[in-house]
N, C-alpha and C positions, 0 to 999 in steps of 0.2 A: 429648119425645122425644128432642131434641137432644141435653140434658144426661146421655142413658143413651147414645148415642153416645159423647161425647165420655168419661165413666168409663168404658165399655167399651174403646176406643182408649188412653189412657191405663193403664188396667191392662195391657195385651197388650204396649204401649213398655216398660215396668216390667218386665215378665217377660221380654220378648227381651234387655232388658239384663243382666239377671242369670241370663242363658245358661240358661232354662227350652228345653229341645226344644222343637220345634213340634209333633211328632206322638207319640206312644205307639209305646214299643220293639217292645209286643207288642199285639195286637187287643183282647187281656180286661185291660190292665194298667189298675191307679186311678193310674197316674203324672200328675202333673200336668205339662201343655204350657201353651202359648202360645196356644193355640187353644179349649181347654176345661180348666177350669173358669173360666178367669183370667177372661173378658170377664163371666162370670157372675154370678161373686165381686165384682168393682168395681161392676157394676149394681145385684145387691142392695144392698151398703154403700150406695151411694146413697140408693136407696128410704129406708134407715132414716136418714139423717142429713137427708134431704128432710125428715120426717114429725118428725122430733125438734128441728132447728134450722131452717133456711130453706133457700129454692131458690136456690143460685146457682153460677155455673164455677166461685169458690173450693172449694164444696163436690166437685162433680164431679169436680174432677182431685183433691182429697186422696182420694178414695173410691176412685176408680184405682188410686191411689199405696199403699193401702191394701190394695185387693185384688189387686193386682201381688206384694207382700212375703208377705201370706198365701198364695197358690198358691206363691211360692218355698219359705216354709218349712214348705206343709202335708205333704210327705211326711217331713220331720224328725218335726214335733209326733205326727202319727198313724201311723208307719212306714210300712212298704214290706210 
């Protein structure tokens, strides 16, 4: 459980440093923000890596970084 929290927090910190907005501009916007979907992506990537490799804090931090980066680039990948 603690590793889920670590990966979520790391992904939110990475997204904050990449200057993602804290909340969307519109209520019905699919824009990526620090609050959603960044921590969910970090935890999801952690679960995948946990079952593929091993359970450790390094994997949690790495998956948090990947989650933050994917959330940052998701608007460019999938378009707005």
